[in-house]
C-alpha positions in Angstrom: 0.0 0.0 0.0 1.2 3.5 -0.8 2.2 5.5 2.4 0.1 8.4 3.3 1.3 11.9 2.5 2.3 12.8 6.1 4.5 9.7 6.5 6.3 10.4 3.2 6.9 14.0 4.2 8.3 12.9 7.6 10.7 10.5 6.0 12.1 13.1 3.6 12.2 15.7 6.3 14.8 13.6 8.1 17.3 14.7 5.5 16.8 18.3 6.6 19.4 17.7 9.3 22.8 18.5 7.8 24.8 15.7 9.4 22.2 13.2 8.5 22.0 14.4 4.9 25.8 14.2 4.6 25.9 10.7 5.9 23.1 9.7 3.6 24.8 11.1 0.5 28.1 9.5 1.5 26.5 6.1 1.8 24.8 6.5 -1.6 28.1 7.5 -3.2 29.8 4.2 -2.4 29.8 1.1 -4.5 28.8 -1.2 -1.6 27.5 -1.2 2.0 29.3 1.2 4.3 30.4 0.7 8.0 30.0 3.3 10.7 33.7 4.2 10.8 34.0 4.8 7.1 30.7 6.8 7.0 31.9 8.9 10.0 35.2 9.6 8.3 33.5 10.4 5.0 31.1 12.8 6.6 33.7 14.3 8.9 31.9 13.5 12.2 32.6 11.5 15.3 31.8 7.8 15.3 29.1 8.1 18.0 27.5 11.0 16.0 27.5 8.9 12.8 26.0 5.9 14.7 23.1 8.0 16.0 22.2 9.5 12.6 22.7 6.4 10.6 20.4 4.5 12.8 17.8 7.3 12.5 18.1 7.0 8.7 17.3 3.3 9.1 14.3 4.1 11.3 13.1 6.6 8.7 13.3 4.0 6.0 16.0 5.8 4.0 18.8 3.3 4.7 18.9 -0.5 5.2 21.2 -2.6 7.3 23.2 -5.8 6.6 25.8 -7.6 8.6 29.0 -9.0 7.2 32.6 -9.7 8.4 35.4 -7.7 6.9 37.0 -9.4 3.8 39.6 -12.0 4.8 38.2 -12.6 8.3 36.6 -16.0 8.7 36.3 -18.7 11.4 35.7 -18.6 15.1 38.2 -15.8 15.8 36.9 -13.4 13.1 34.8 -11.5 15.5 31.2 -10.4 15.2 29.9 -9.3 11.7 30.0 -5.6 11.2 26.9 -3.5 10.8 26.8 -2.0 7.3 24.5 0.5 5.8 23.2 0.8 2.2 20.5 2.7 0.3 17.0 1.5 1.1 14.9 -0.2 -1.6 12.0 2.0 -0.5 10.9 4.7 -3.0 9.7 7.9 -1.4 8.3 10.8 -3.4 6.5 14.0 -2.3 5.0 16.6 -4.7 2.9 19.7 -4.0 0.2 19.5 -5.1 0.1 15.8 -4.9 0.9 13.9 -8.1 0.9 10.2 -8.7 2.4 9.7 -12.1 3.7 6.3 -11.0 0.0 5.2 -10.7 -0.7 6.5 -14.2 2.4 4.7 -15.5 1.4 1.4 -14.0 -2.1 1.6 -15.5 -0.8 2.5 -18.9 1.9 -0.3 -18.8 -0.8 -2.9 -17.8 -3.0 -1.6 -20.7 -0.2 -1.7 -23.3 0.8 -5.2 -22.2 -2.8 -6.5 -22.3 -3.4 -5.1 -25.8 0.0 -6.2 -27.3 -1.4 -9.4 -28.8 -4.3 -7.6 -30.5 -7.0 -9.4 -28.6 -8.3 -6.2 -27.1 -8.0 -2.6 -28.2 -5.7 -0.3 -26.3 -8.6 1.9 -25.3 -10.5 -1.1 -23.9 -7.4 -2.4 -22.2 -6.9 1.1 -20.6 -10.5 1.1 -19.3 -10.0 -2.4 -17.8 -6.6 -1.6 -16.3 -7.8 1.7 -14.7 -10.8 0.0 -13.2 -8.7 -2.8 -11.8 -6.3 -0.2 -10.3 -9.2 1.6 -8.7 -10.5 -1.6 -7.1 -7.0 -2.3 -5.8 -6.8 1.2 -4.2 -10.1 0.6 -2.5 -9.1 -2.9 -1.2 -5.8 -1.6 0.2 -7.1 1.5 1.9 -8.4 1.5 5.6 -11.9 2.8 5.7 -12.9 4.9 8.7 -16.5 4.9 7.5 -17.3 1.5 6.0 -21.0 2.0 6.3 -20.9 5.5 4.6 -20.1 5.0 1.0 -19.5 8.7 0.2 -17.2 9.1 3.2 -15.3 6.0 2.3 -14.9 7.1 -1.3 -13.7 10.5 -0.1 -11.1 8.9 2.2 -9.7 6.7 -0.6 -9.6 9.5 -3.1 -8.0 11.9 -0.6 -5.3 9.2 0.0 -4.5 9.2 -3.7 -4.2 13.0 -4.2 -7.7 13.9 -5.6 -8.5 16.4 -2.8 -12.2 15.6 -2.6 -14.6 18.4 -1.6 -18.3 17.8 -0.6 -20.7 19.3 -3.1 -24.5 19.6 -3.1 -24.8 16.2 -4.9 -21.6 14.4 -4.1 -17.9 15.1 -4.4 -15.9 17.4 -6.5 -12.1 16.6 -6.8 -10.0 19.7 -6.5 -6.8 18.1 -7.8 -5.8 15.9 -10.7 -3.0 13.5 -9.6 -2.0 13.3 -13.3 -2.1 17.1 -14.0 0.8 17.4 -16.4 -0.3 14.4 -18.5 -3.8 15.8 -18.6 -2.6 19.1 -20.0 -1.3 17.3 -23.1 -3.3 14.1 -23.3 -6.6 15.4 -21.9 -9.0 12.9 -23.4 -6.8 9.9 -22.5 -6.2 11.0 -18.9 -9.8 12.0 -18.3 -10.8 8.6 -19.4 -8.2 7.0 -17.1 -9.5 9.1 -14.1 -13.1 8.2 -14.9 -12.5 4.4 -15.0 -10.1 4.5 -12.1 -12.5 6.4 -9.8 -15.3 4.1 -11.0 -13.1 1.2 -10.0 -12.7 2.7 -6.5 -16.5 3.0 -6.1 -16.9 -0.6 -7.4 -14.2 -1.8 -4.9 -16.0 -0.1 -2.1 -19.3 -1.7 -3.0 -20.7 1.8 -3.4 -23.6 0.8 -5.6 -25.5 4.1 -5.1 -22.6 6.2 -6.3 -21.1 6.8 -9.8 -18.2 8.6 -11.3 -19.0 10.9 -14.3 -17.1 13.4 -16.5 -17.8 17.0 -15.6 -14.8 19.0 -16.6 -14.3 22.5 -15.1 -11.2 24.7 -14.8 -8.9 24.2 -11.8 -10.0 20.7 -10.8 -10.2 17.1 -11.9 -12.5 16.4 -14.8 -14.4 13.7 -12.8 -17.0 14.2 -10.1 -18.6 11.6 -7.8 -22.4 11.7 -7.3 -25.4 9.6 -6.5 -27.0 7.5 -9.2 
């Protein structure tokens, strides 16, 4: 599941501390995992300072740890394996306003793959892939209001950058997570949004709600309303 916006901000904010940022950049510049002593020397700080900040970077999900003995040391007298640090495999991104181009990329890649053999058109494959992605978002999200379909839909859409706002007959979406793409490929991206949000509603079992196109300046082209 994608981490919420606040968690991603907190992880990246860890790099606002200068020593922590220097240690992180030093670890990333090396060909392999780095021990505390080497990291401390590379960043020009004391060993105990490096230890504290490196472990904070691990706690924040920016570095990972592995244990290994120094080269050439084997057997019972080799001592304990050293604690080494390397870049985390976790991907963290923050954008303001929120954008989720990775989500659009996954939907489009799934559609292209599905249509490659000619059994289904690319447009149909995109509709299917977007709907499936929406159902996945609904299934993965914790719902604070499972009995209230509109509130549950608002929660899922908020968690994916749409910035839902209550309206007289449903929800307007103040932000398009695929804004830059929509500026150039408007019809394509509006269709993707429509089927993805429809998939969210389907995944929530919100039978009384529907997604529909209702373009207007300064917001997503899709709105959510009652059937």
